[in-house]
C-alpha positions in Angstrom: 5.7 6.7 -6.2 3.9 5.0 -9.0 5.7 6.6 -11.9 7.1 3.3 -13.3 3.6 1.8 -13.3 1.9 4.8 -14.8 4.5 5.0 -17.6 4.6 1.3 -18.4 1.0 0.1 -18.0 -0.8 3.0 -19.6 -0.1 1.6 -23.0 -2.8 -1.1 -22.3 -4.8 0.1 -19.4 -6.3 3.3 -18.0 -4.1 3.9 -15.0 -5.1 6.3 -12.2 -3.2 7.3 -9.1 -4.6 9.5 -6.4 -3.4 11.7 -3.6 -4.9 10.1 -0.5 -6.2 12.4 2.2 -3.2 14.0 3.9 -1.0 13.5 0.9 -0.1 15.7 -2.1 -2.9 18.1 -3.0 -5.6 16.4 -0.9 -7.1 17.8 2.3 -5.6 17.1 5.8 -7.8 14.6 7.6 -8.2 14.4 11.4 -6.0 12.1 13.4 -9.0 9.7 13.9 -10.0 9.6 10.3 -9.6 5.8 10.3 -9.3 3.3 7.5 -13.1 3.7 7.1 -12.6 7.4 6.2 -10.0 6.6 3.7 -12.1 3.9 2.0 -15.1 6.1 1.9 -13.0 8.8 0.1 -11.6 6.2 -2.3 -15.0 4.9 -3.2 -16.2 8.4 -3.9 -13.1 9.1 -6.0 -13.8 6.0 -8.1 -17.5 6.9 -8.6 -16.7 10.5 -9.5 -14.3 9.4 -12.2 -16.9 7.0 -13.6 -14.6 4.0 -13.3 -16.6 0.7 -13.6 -15.2 -2.1 -11.6 -11.5 -1.1 -11.7 -8.7 -3.3 -10.8 -7.5 -1.9 -7.4 -3.7 -2.0 -6.6 -2.3 -0.9 -3.3 1.1 -1.2 -1.6 1.7 -1.3 2.1 -0.9 1.1 3.6 -2.6 1.1 0.2 -3.1 -2.7 0.5 -4.9 -2.1 3.8 -7.0 0.5 2.1 -7.8 -1.8 -0.8 -9.0 -4.5 1.7 -11.2 -2.0 3.5 -12.6 -0.8 0.2 -13.6 -4.4 -0.6 -15.2 -4.8 2.8 -17.4 -1.7 2.3 -18.0 -2.0 -1.4 -17.4 -5.6 -2.5 -19.1 -4.9 -5.9 -16.4 -2.3 -6.8 -13.1 -4.0 -7.4 -12.7 -6.3 -10.5 -9.5 -7.7 -8.9 -7.1 -6.8 -6.2 -3.3 -6.5 -6.4 -1.9 -6.3 -2.9 1.8 -5.5 -2.7 3.9 -5.6 0.5 0.5 -6.1 2.1 -1.0 -6.3 5.6 -4.4 -7.3 6.8 -4.0 -4.0 8.8 -1.1 -3.6 11.2 -3.3 -5.0 14.0 -4.3 -7.9 11.7 -0.8 -8.9 10.7 1.7 -7.8 13.3 2.2 -8.5 17.1 0.5 -5.9 19.3 3.8 -4.6 20.7 5.1 -4.0 17.1 1.9 -2.3 16.1 2.0 0.2 19.1 5.8 0.8 18.6 5.1 1.7 15.0 2.2 4.0 15.9 4.2 5.8 18.5 7.1 6.2 16.2 5.0 7.7 13.4 3.2 10.0 15.8 6.5 11.1 17.1 7.9 11.6 13.6 5.0 13.9 12.7 6.7 16.5 14.9 10.2 16.0 13.6 12.0 17.7 10.6 11.0 15.9 7.4 14.6 15.4 6.3 15.5 13.5 9.5 12.3 11.4 9.4 12.8 10.4 5.8 16.4 9.5 6.2 15.6 7.2 9.2 12.6 5.6 7.5 14.3 4.9 4.2 16.6 2.4 5.9 13.7 0.1 6.4 12.2 0.5 2.9 15.0 -0.2 0.4 17.8 -2.7 0.0 21.4 -1.6 -0.6 21.3 -2.7 -4.2 18.6 -0.3 -5.4 20.0 2.5 -7.7 20.6 5.8 -5.9 18.4 7.7 -8.4 15.4 5.5 -7.5 15.9 6.2 -3.8 16.4 9.9 -4.3 13.2 10.3 -6.3 11.2 8.3 -3.7 12.7 10.3 -0.8 11.9 13.6 -2.5 8.2 12.5 -2.6 8.3 11.4 1.0 9.8 14.7 2.2 6.6 16.4 1.2 4.7 14.5 3.9 2.4 16.6 6.2 2.1 15.9 9.9 -1.7 15.6 9.8 -1.5 12.9 7.1 1.2 11.0 8.9 -0.9 10.9 12.1 -4.0 9.8 10.3 -2.3 7.1 8.3 -0.4 5.8 11.4 -3.6 5.5 13.4 -5.6 4.0 10.5 -3.0 1.4 9.8 -2.5 0.6 13.5 -6.2 0.2 14.3 -7.0 -1.8 11.2 -7.6 -5.6 11.6 -9.0 -6.9 8.4 -8.5 -10.6 8.9 -12.2 -11.2 8.8 -12.3 -9.8 5.3 -9.8 -12.2 3.8 -12.0 -15.3 3.5 -14.8 -13.2 1.9 -12.8 -12.0 -1.0 -14.4 -13.4 -4.2 -12.3 -11.6 -6.8 -8.9 -12.6 -8.3 -6.2 -11.4 -6.0 -2.4 -11.1 -6.6 -0.1 -10.8 -3.6 3.4 -9.4 -4.4 6.3 -9.3 -1.9 10.0 -8.7 -2.1 11.9 -11.4 -0.3 14.1 -8.7 1.5 11.1 -6.8 2.9 11.7 -6.0 6.5 8.4 -4.1 7.1 6.0 -6.6 5.7 7.9 -9.9 5.5 6.9 -12.7 3.2 5.5 -14.6 6.2 2.7 -12.0 6.3 2.0 -12.6 2.7 1.9 -16.4 3.2 -0.8 -15.9 5.9 -2.9 -13.7 3.5 -2.4 -16.3 0.8 -3.8 -19.1 3.0 -6.8 -17.0 3.9 -7.8 -15.4 0.6 -9.7 -17.7 -1.8 -8.3 -17.7 -5.4 -5.2 -15.8 -4.4 -1.8 -15.9 -6.1 1.4 -15.3 -4.2 4.4 -13.9 -6.0 7.7 -13.4 -4.2 10.3 -11.5 -6.1 13.9 -12.1 -5.2 15.9 -9.1 -4.2 13.6 -6.1 -3.4 12.6 -4.8 -0.1 9.3 -3.1 0.9 8.9 -0.7 -2.1 8.9 -3.6 -4.6 7.3 -1.6 -7.4 10.2 0.8 -7.4 13.0 -1.7 -6.7 11.9 -4.2 -9.4 9.7 -2.2 -11.7 10.2 -4.3 -14.8 9.3 -7.6 -13.1 6.5 -6.0 -11.1 4.9 -4.4 -14.2 5.2 -7.6 -16.2 3.6 -9.7 -13.5 0.8 -7.2 -12.9 0.2 -7.0 -16.7 0.0 -10.7 -17.0 -2.4 -11.0 -14.0 -4.7 -8.2 -15.3 -4.8 -9.7 -18.8 -6.0 -13.0 -17.3 
């Protein structure tokens, strides 16, 4: 899901992507693993690689994870890039929406992967995104594992990180696509108001997966932010 960033930004930066618990080659966490469990794993991952104060970039659930990482280890991130971000689902969405999302994801964990991905993709991309981009992303998503989906759904739904936002003392870039239906720009505006020294960038055209729909603009803005 991060191929355009790994390819483009590695000319200037050391760029590392991971398989979060429940994804790719990582272990299957319990359903109650929580955002705390994910952040503890990420902190250990950073330490094991010997990364000193890395810039931390997360999209959607990854943005929630980045905020929890800062809560637990504020000395770790050099900066935060939060794309299509939430302060946790509970921190950014109405309670009925949160529980509807949780119930849907838990239900999807027991459905055939092809059906789930087809339904979910309708809320991720705009109609203008090239078919090849969608196909590659959906191929990755079809490899989801039920345990990972359950753990991520519960972690995102239970997370309310609004209290973290005013404590953030590192440069922070918020990036949103103006056609995002899952994390609309209004969510980003609230985060922008609460995070000191934050920048808000709204890119015209993309939906939720802004790094894949507008990779050139996304990469250029991230590069400029990190250089600064």
